[in-house]
Each structure stands twice: as C-alpha cells, then as structure tokens.
LOMAR-824700 format. One record per residue: residue in one letter; z, y, x of N, C-alpha, C in turn. Coordinates in pm, 1 decimal, always signed. Layout:
REM LOMAR-824700
<rec resn="A" n_w="Z" n_v="Y" n_u="X" ca_w="Z" ca_v="Y" ca_u="X" c_w="Z" c_v="Y" c_u="X"/>
...
This chain:
REM LOMAR-824700
<rec resn="X" n_w="+947.9" n_v="+1952.4" n_u="-9111.4" ca_w="+862.1" ca_v="+1871.6" ca_u="-9230.7" c_w="+722.6" c_v="+1926.7" c_u="-9220.6"/>
<rec resn="X" n_w="+698.7" n_v="+2065.5" n_u="-9204.5" ca_w="+585.9" ca_v="+2100.3" ca_u="-9210.8" c_w="+568.6" c_v="+2141.4" c_u="-9058.4"/>
<rec resn="X" n_w="+439.8" n_v="+2116.9" n_u="-9019.1" ca_w="+406.5" ca_v="+2182.0" ca_u="-8881.2" c_w="+384.5" c_v="+2348.2" c_u="-8915.6"/>
<rec resn="X" n_w="+410.3" n_v="+2423.2" n_u="-8774.4" ca_w="+396.1" ca_v="+2533.5" ca_u="-8778.0" c_w="+270.7" c_v="+2619.9" c_u="-8851.3"/>
<rec resn="X" n_w="+319.3" n_v="+2686.2" n_u="-8956.2" ca_w="+185.4" ca_v="+2758.6" ca_u="-9038.5" c_w="+130.0" c_v="+2672.2" c_u="-9169.3"/>
<rec resn="X" n_w="+157.9" n_v="+2523.0" n_u="-9132.3" ca_w="+128.1" ca_v="+2459.5" ca_u="-9281.0" c_w="+192.4" c_v="+2491.9" c_u="-9392.5"/>
<rec resn="X" n_w="+324.4" n_v="+2516.6" n_u="-9418.6" ca_w="+387.9" ca_v="+2561.6" ca_u="-9542.5" c_w="+313.0" c_v="+2636.9" c_u="-9614.3"/>
<rec resn="X" n_w="+273.6" n_v="+2764.5" n_u="-9560.9" ca_w="+212.4" ca_v="+2888.9" ca_u="-9634.6" c_w="+99.4" c_v="+2844.6" c_u="-9689.2"/>
<rec resn="X" n_w="+10.0" n_v="+2750.5" n_u="-9645.7" ca_w="-102.2" ca_v="+2681.1" ca_u="-9687.2" c_w="-109.1" c_v="+2605.1" c_u="-9781.2"/>
<rec resn="X" n_w="+16.4" n_v="+2522.1" n_u="-9788.7" ca_w="+66.9" ca_v="+2428.0" ca_u="-9885.7" c_w="+97.2" c_v="+2478.8" c_u="-10008.2"/>
<rec resn="X" n_w="+143.3" n_v="+2571.2" n_u="-9993.0" ca_w="+221.3" ca_v="+2693.9" ca_u="-10101.3" c_w="+87.8" c_v="+2759.9" c_u="-10162.8"/>
<rec resn="X" n_w="+3.2" n_v="+2788.0" n_u="-10100.9" ca_w="-109.0" ca_v="+2890.7" ca_u="-10149.9" c_w="-191.8" c_v="+2759.7" c_u="-10236.1"/>
<rec resn="X" n_w="-205.9" n_v="+2628.4" n_u="-10174.2" ca_w="-281.1" ca_v="+2557.7" ca_u="-10249.6" c_w="-220.4" c_v="+2487.0" c_u="-10388.5"/>
<rec resn="X" n_w="-97.8" n_v="+2502.9" n_u="-10374.2" ca_w="-4.0" ca_v="+2444.5" ca_u="-10506.4" c_w="-33.6" c_v="+2573.4" c_u="-10600.8"/>
<rec resn="X" n_w="-7.0" n_v="+2699.3" n_u="-10552.6" ca_w="-34.2" ca_v="+2797.1" ca_u="-10660.1" c_w="-188.4" c_v="+2799.2" c_u="-10689.4"/>
<rec resn="X" n_w="-274.3" n_v="+2775.1" n_u="-10657.7" ca_w="-423.8" ca_v="+2718.8" ca_u="-10693.3" c_w="-422.3" c_v="+2630.1" c_u="-10825.9"/>
<rec resn="X" n_w="-339.9" n_v="+2530.8" n_u="-10779.6" ca_w="-349.8" ca_v="+2405.5" ca_u="-10867.2" c_w="-289.3" c_v="+2473.2" c_u="-10984.4"/>
<rec resn="X" n_w="-164.6" n_v="+2544.5" n_u="-10997.0" ca_w="-73.6" ca_v="+2580.7" ca_u="-11086.6" c_w="-191.5" c_v="+2668.7" c_u="-11169.6"/>
<rec resn="X" n_w="-239.3" n_v="+2747.5" n_u="-11115.9" ca_w="-332.7" ca_v="+2850.6" ca_u="-11192.4" c_w="-466.9" c_v="+2791.2" c_u="-11257.8"/>
<rec resn="X" n_w="-496.0" n_v="+2654.4" n_u="-11229.1" ca_w="-603.0" ca_v="+2602.4" ca_u="-11231.0" c_w="-550.0" c_v="+2523.6" c_u="-11384.1"/>
<rec resn="X" n_w="-431.8" n_v="+2486.0" n_u="-11383.8" ca_w="-344.3" ca_v="+2387.6" ca_u="-11465.5" c_w="-331.3" c_v="+2482.2" c_u="-11605.3"/>
<rec resn="X" n_w="-299.0" n_v="+2613.4" n_u="-11568.6" ca_w="-266.9" ca_v="+2682.5" ca_u="-11684.9" c_w="-400.8" c_v="+2734.1" c_u="-11733.9"/>
<rec resn="X" n_w="-518.4" n_v="+2766.9" n_u="-11662.2" ca_w="-638.5" ca_v="+2777.4" ca_u="-11738.4" c_w="-717.5" c_v="+2666.5" c_u="-11799.7"/>
<rec resn="X" n_w="-663.9" n_v="+2557.1" n_u="-11784.6" ca_w="-708.3" ca_v="+2446.3" ca_u="-11834.0" c_w="-710.4" c_v="+2449.0" c_u="-12015.5"/>
<rec resn="X" n_w="-611.1" n_v="+2510.0" n_u="-12065.4" ca_w="-585.6" ca_v="+2543.5" ca_u="-12178.6" c_w="-669.9" c_v="+2630.6" c_u="-12225.8"/>
<rec resn="X" n_w="-700.8" n_v="+2716.4" n_u="-12157.6" ca_w="-829.8" ca_v="+2820.9" ca_u="-12223.6" c_w="-950.0" c_v="+2766.0" c_u="-12234.6"/>
<rec resn="X" n_w="-995.7" n_v="+2667.2" n_u="-12142.8" ca_w="-1117.4" ca_v="+2619.1" ca_u="-12120.7" c_w="-1141.7" c_v="+2470.9" c_u="-12205.7"/>
<rec resn="X" n_w="-1021.1" n_v="+2442.1" n_u="-12266.1" ca_w="-1012.6" ca_v="+2307.0" ca_u="-12345.7" c_w="-1101.2" c_v="+2318.0" c_u="-12458.5"/>
<rec resn="X" n_w="-1122.5" n_v="+2411.3" n_u="-12495.5" ca_w="-1225.3" ca_v="+2421.8" ca_u="-12651.6" c_w="-1368.0" c_v="+2410.0" c_u="-12579.1"/>
<rec resn="X" n_w="-1392.5" n_v="+2441.2" n_u="-12476.4" ca_w="-1523.4" ca_v="+2443.1" ca_u="-12419.8" c_w="-1579.3" c_v="+2284.9" c_u="-12383.0"/>
<rec resn="X" n_w="-1444.8" n_v="+2226.9" n_u="-12338.7" ca_w="-1470.5" ca_v="+2079.9" ca_u="-12305.9" c_w="-1485.3" c_v="+2010.0" c_u="-12435.5"/>
<rec resn="X" n_w="-1379.5" n_v="+2033.5" n_u="-12571.6" ca_w="-1410.4" ca_v="+1975.3" ca_u="-12674.0" c_w="-1534.7" c_v="+2001.3" c_u="-12735.9"/>
<rec resn="X" n_w="-1597.3" n_v="+2096.3" n_u="-12718.3" ca_w="-1734.1" ca_v="+2079.2" ca_u="-12761.3" c_w="-1871.5" c_v="+1979.2" c_u="-12694.8"/>
<rec resn="X" n_w="-1812.9" n_v="+1993.7" n_u="-12549.4" ca_w="-1921.4" ca_v="+1909.8" ca_u="-12478.0" c_w="-1879.8" c_v="+1706.0" c_u="-12485.7"/>
<rec resn="X" n_w="-1749.3" n_v="+1714.8" n_u="-12510.0" ca_w="-1720.1" ca_v="+1553.1" ca_u="-12530.6" c_w="-1654.8" c_v="+1579.8" c_u="-12655.9"/>
<rec resn="X" n_w="-1650.0" n_v="+1438.8" n_u="-12727.4" ca_w="-1619.3" ca_v="+1445.0" ca_u="-12881.4" c_w="-1476.5" c_v="+1428.1" c_u="-12879.8"/>
<rec resn="X" n_w="-1427.0" n_v="+1326.7" n_u="-12805.1" ca_w="-1285.6" ca_v="+1282.3" ca_u="-12830.6" c_w="-1198.0" c_v="+1328.7" c_u="-12707.6"/>
<rec resn="X" n_w="-1088.1" n_v="+1411.0" n_u="-12758.2" ca_w="-993.6" ca_v="+1428.0" ca_u="-12645.9" c_w="-914.6" c_v="+1326.7" c_u="-12565.3"/>
<rec resn="X" n_w="-932.8" n_v="+1209.0" n_u="-12617.3" ca_w="-886.6" ca_v="+1100.8" ca_u="-12533.1" c_w="-951.7" c_v="+1083.6" c_u="-12410.5"/>
<rec resn="X" n_w="-1086.4" n_v="+1106.7" n_u="-12421.0" ca_w="-1210.5" ca_v="+1118.8" ca_u="-12317.5" c_w="-1153.4" c_v="+1212.9" c_u="-12197.5"/>
<rec resn="X" n_w="-1115.7" n_v="+1312.9" n_u="-12241.7" ca_w="-1065.4" ca_v="+1440.3" ca_u="-12133.7" c_w="-961.3" c_v="+1363.4" c_u="-12045.8"/>
<rec resn="X" n_w="-868.1" n_v="+1352.8" n_u="-12119.5" ca_w="-738.1" ca_v="+1299.9" ca_u="-12087.8" c_w="-786.6" c_v="+1178.6" c_u="-11972.3"/>
<rec resn="X" n_w="-857.0" n_v="+1064.3" n_u="-12029.2" ca_w="-887.6" ca_v="+952.4" ca_u="-11951.3" c_w="-944.6" c_v="+976.3" c_u="-11823.9"/>
<rec resn="X" n_w="-1043.2" n_v="+1107.2" n_u="-11824.6" ca_w="-1085.9" ca_v="+1134.1" ca_u="-11699.4" c_w="-1041.1" c_v="+1213.3" c_u="-11603.9"/>
<rec resn="X" n_w="-937.2" n_v="+1290.6" n_u="-11645.7" ca_w="-821.0" ca_v="+1360.3" ca_u="-11565.8" c_w="-731.7" c_v="+1259.5" c_u="-11523.6"/>
<rec resn="X" n_w="-706.5" n_v="+1140.0" n_u="-11588.7" ca_w="-622.2" ca_v="+1071.8" ca_u="-11508.7" c_w="-686.8" c_v="+984.0" c_u="-11410.2"/>
<rec resn="X" n_w="-822.9" n_v="+965.7" n_u="-11453.6" ca_w="-894.8" ca_v="+863.4" ca_u="-11330.3" c_w="-926.8" c_v="+948.6" c_u="-11212.5"/>
<rec resn="X" n_w="-919.3" n_v="+1065.6" n_u="-11212.1" ca_w="-946.6" ca_v="+1129.5" ca_u="-11111.1" c_w="-802.1" c_v="+1172.7" c_u="-11019.4"/>
<rec resn="X" n_w="-702.2" n_v="+1192.5" n_u="-11105.7" ca_w="-565.0" ca_v="+1179.9" ca_u="-11011.5" c_w="-540.2" c_v="+1042.1" c_u="-10984.7"/>
<rec resn="X" n_w="-563.7" n_v="+955.7" n_u="-11009.0" ca_w="-558.6" ca_v="+813.9" ca_u="-10979.0" c_w="-615.1" c_v="+765.8" c_u="-10866.9"/>
<rec resn="X" n_w="-757.3" n_v="+774.8" n_u="-10868.7" ca_w="-840.9" ca_v="+797.3" ca_u="-10740.6" c_w="-811.9" c_v="+861.6" c_u="-10627.9"/>
<rec resn="X" n_w="-767.6" n_v="+1008.3" n_u="-10668.9" ca_w="-727.9" ca_v="+1071.9" ca_u="-10559.1" c_w="-578.8" c_v="+1002.2" c_u="-10499.2"/>
<rec resn="X" n_w="-489.1" n_v="+978.5" n_u="-10579.9" ca_w="-352.8" ca_v="+926.4" ca_u="-10517.0" c_w="-414.6" c_v="+796.5" c_u="-10406.8"/>
<rec resn="X" n_w="-486.6" n_v="+711.9" n_u="-10486.6" ca_w="-532.7" ca_v="+596.1" ca_u="-10394.9" c_w="-583.9" c_v="+645.4" c_u="-10283.9"/>
<rec resn="X" n_w="-661.1" n_v="+725.2" n_u="-10265.7" ca_w="-692.1" ca_v="+776.6" ca_u="-10107.9" c_w="-573.9" c_v="+860.8" c_u="-10043.4"/>
<rec resn="X" n_w="-497.8" n_v="+916.3" n_u="-10116.1" ca_w="-367.3" ca_v="+995.0" ca_u="-10021.2" c_w="-301.2" c_v="+885.1" c_u="-9989.7"/>
<rec resn="X" n_w="-267.0" n_v="+757.8" n_u="-10043.1" ca_w="-166.3" ca_v="+694.0" ca_u="-10001.1" c_w="-234.0" c_v="+580.4" c_u="-9933.3"/>
<rec resn="X" n_w="-363.1" n_v="+532.5" n_u="-9888.1" ca_w="-429.4" ca_v="+463.6" ca_u="-9788.6" c_w="-388.4" c_v="+497.6" c_u="-9684.4"/>
<rec resn="X" n_w="-333.7" n_v="+409.5" n_u="-9576.3" ca_w="-313.3" ca_v="+448.0" ca_u="-9438.0" c_w="-409.5" c_v="+412.1" c_u="-9346.0"/>
<rec resn="X" n_w="-551.8" n_v="+401.8" n_u="-9376.4" ca_w="-633.4" ca_v="+381.2" ca_u="-9326.3" c_w="-721.7" c_v="+497.3" c_u="-9279.6"/>
<rec resn="X" n_w="-704.3" n_v="+604.4" n_u="-9364.1" ca_w="-754.6" ca_v="+735.2" ca_u="-9374.2" c_w="-725.6" c_v="+832.9" c_u="-9243.0"/>
<rec resn="X" n_w="-799.1" n_v="+898.0" n_u="-9163.5" ca_w="-749.8" ca_v="+946.1" ca_u="-9048.4" c_w="-771.2" c_v="+1113.3" c_u="-9095.2"/>
<rec resn="X" n_w="-834.4" n_v="+1155.8" n_u="-9195.9" ca_w="-817.9" ca_v="+1307.0" ca_u="-9224.9" c_w="-719.1" c_v="+1346.1" c_u="-9336.1"/>
<rec resn="X" n_w="-608.2" n_v="+1352.4" n_u="-9288.5" ca_w="-485.6" ca_v="+1363.7" ca_u="-9416.2" c_w="-480.2" c_v="+1523.7" c_u="-9418.2"/>
<rec resn="X" n_w="-511.3" n_v="+1616.0" n_u="-9362.5" ca_w="-535.3" ca_v="+1750.7" ca_u="-9375.9" c_w="-592.8" c_v="+1763.3" c_u="-9532.2"/>
<rec resn="X" n_w="-695.5" n_v="+1716.9" n_u="-9577.6" ca_w="-766.8" ca_v="+1752.4" ca_u="-9658.2" c_w="-725.1" c_v="+1685.1" c_u="-9769.0"/>
<rec resn="X" n_w="-638.3" n_v="+1586.2" n_u="-9776.9" ca_w="-596.0" ca_v="+1479.2" ca_u="-9898.3" c_w="-452.3" c_v="+1552.0" c_u="-9902.0"/>
<rec resn="X" n_w="-398.3" n_v="+1615.5" n_u="-9779.6" ca_w="-273.5" ca_v="+1706.0" ca_u="-9842.9" c_w="-265.8" c_v="+1802.7" c_u="-9949.0"/>
<rec resn="X" n_w="-390.4" n_v="+1873.8" n_u="-9871.7" ca_w="-433.0" ca_v="+1962.6" ca_u="-9978.5" c_w="-476.8" c_v="+1964.7" c_u="-10123.0"/>
<rec resn="X" n_w="-549.9" n_v="+1846.3" n_u="-10121.3" ca_w="-580.9" ca_v="+1804.8" ca_u="-10272.6" c_w="-475.9" c_v="+1755.2" c_u="-10314.0"/>
<rec resn="X" n_w="-338.7" n_v="+1707.4" n_u="-10272.5" ca_w="-231.0" ca_v="+1647.9" ca_u="-10346.8" c_w="-168.5" c_v="+1787.5" c_u="-10367.6"/>
<rec resn="X" n_w="-146.0" n_v="+1894.2" n_u="-10305.9" ca_w="-81.8" ca_v="+2014.3" ca_u="-10345.4" c_w="-149.4" c_v="+2063.7" c_u="-10479.5"/>
<rec resn="X" n_w="-277.7" n_v="+2074.6" n_u="-10466.3" ca_w="-359.6" ca_v="+2109.1" ca_u="-10587.3" c_w="-322.2" c_v="+2035.2" c_u="-10731.0"/>
<rec resn="X" n_w="-318.0" n_v="+1884.0" n_u="-10661.7" ca_w="-290.9" ca_v="+1802.6" ca_u="-10799.5" c_w="-135.9" c_v="+1846.9" c_u="-10818.6"/>
<rec resn="X" n_w="-60.5" n_v="+1864.1" n_u="-10769.9" ca_w="+87.6" ca_v="+1856.8" ca_u="-10821.2" c_w="+103.6" c_v="+2022.0" c_u="-10863.8"/>
<rec resn="X" n_w="+24.1" n_v="+2096.6" n_u="-10839.5" ca_w="+35.6" ca_v="+2227.5" ca_u="-10916.3" c_w="-59.3" c_v="+2251.2" c_u="-11062.9"/>
<rec resn="X" n_w="-146.1" n_v="+2155.0" n_u="-11039.4" ca_w="-221.4" ca_v="+2142.3" ca_u="-11187.1" c_w="-139.7" c_v="+2087.4" c_u="-11282.7"/>
<rec resn="X" n_w="-65.1" n_v="+1982.8" n_u="-11223.4" ca_w="+29.2" ca_v="+1902.6" ca_u="-11294.1" c_w="+144.2" c_v="+1979.2" c_u="-11400.0"/>
<rec resn="X" n_w="+199.3" n_v="+2053.1" n_u="-11274.4" ca_w="+308.4" ca_v="+2164.9" ca_u="-11333.8" c_w="+251.1" c_v="+2274.0" c_u="-11437.5"/>
<rec resn="X" n_w="+148.0" n_v="+2301.6" n_u="-11394.2" ca_w="+55.3" ca_v="+2397.9" ca_u="-11483.6" c_w="+46.1" c_v="+2332.6" c_u="-11642.5"/>
<rec resn="X" n_w="+30.8" n_v="+2188.7" n_u="-11655.0" ca_w="-3.5" ca_v="+2122.2" ca_u="-11764.1" c_w="+139.0" c_v="+2140.4" c_u="-11802.7"/>
<rec resn="X" n_w="+234.7" n_v="+2093.9" n_u="-11767.7" ca_w="+380.7" ca_v="+2103.9" ca_u="-11801.3" c_w="+413.4" c_v="+2216.0" c_u="-11860.0"/>
<rec resn="X" n_w="+441.4" n_v="+2330.3" n_u="-11798.9" ca_w="+394.7" ca_v="+2462.3" ca_u="-11854.6" c_w="+342.8" c_v="+2499.8" c_u="-11967.7"/>
<rec resn="X" n_w="+218.7" n_v="+2461.6" n_u="-11973.6" ca_w="+125.6" ca_v="+2505.6" ca_u="-12087.2" c_w="+187.0" c_v="+2408.5" c_u="-12184.8"/>
<rec resn="X" n_w="+255.5" n_v="+2285.7" n_u="-12148.3" ca_w="+273.9" ca_v="+2234.5" ca_u="-12277.2" c_w="+414.5" c_v="+2314.4" c_u="-12370.9"/>
<rec resn="X" n_w="+487.2" n_v="+2372.4" n_u="-12302.4" ca_w="+587.6" ca_v="+2440.8" ca_u="-12367.7" c_w="+547.9" c_v="+2543.4" c_u="-12425.2"/>
<rec resn="X" n_w="+423.1" n_v="+2628.3" n_u="-12380.0" ca_w="+370.1" ca_v="+2746.9" ca_u="-12471.8" c_w="+318.3" c_v="+2659.5" c_u="-12597.2"/>
<rec resn="X" n_w="+259.9" n_v="+2548.7" n_u="-12581.4" ca_w="+185.9" ca_v="+2518.8" ca_u="-12699.2" c_w="+315.0" c_v="+2477.3" c_u="-12836.8"/>
<rec resn="X" n_w="+432.7" n_v="+2415.5" n_u="-12759.2" ca_w="+528.6" ca_v="+2345.5" ca_u="-12857.3" c_w="+584.8" c_v="+2494.3" c_u="-12892.6"/>
<rec resn="X" n_w="+606.8" n_v="+2601.0" n_u="-12844.7" ca_w="+668.0" ca_v="+2727.4" ca_u="-12901.2" c_w="+594.3" c_v="+2794.8" c_u="-13031.6"/>
C-alpha cells in the first residue's frame, strides 16, 4: 500500500495533525477575540478542508505527494477535534 519509507512519513504527519487538532482548543479563545461568531471559525475550517479535498481527489494533478501529506494532516486534525470533544464533554 505504501512505498518503502512512506509509511513513517505519513504517520509523522498524521501525528502532527493530531497535535494541531488538540492545540486548537487551546487557541480557540484567541480566535474568538479576533472573529466575533464561532460559526465563522467553523465555516473557515470546513471551507479549507473541502477545498483541500477537492484538490486531493482531482485526478488531473500530478504532485500527489504533497496532497497525501496534507490529507494525513487533515485526518489528524479531525481526530484531534474528535478527542478534544470528549474532553469538553466530561
């Protein structure tokens, strides 16, 4: 599935995304001071992720390595959000 040596790089970028997702809750108060409505923050995040998905799944692009790295970071961020939601709920 992964070429030789690519798995470790993917896991490292996944972990980076996971850490960024967990740190998002820490910096959320900073974003709330700059942007009035929390819905705008969520809209910006969803817009970034959907634009990234559009470029990843576009078959015409040749530079897939960068897009795979960005996809691993995105999955890590989403998992970090998911885990952070459990911390908020408890």
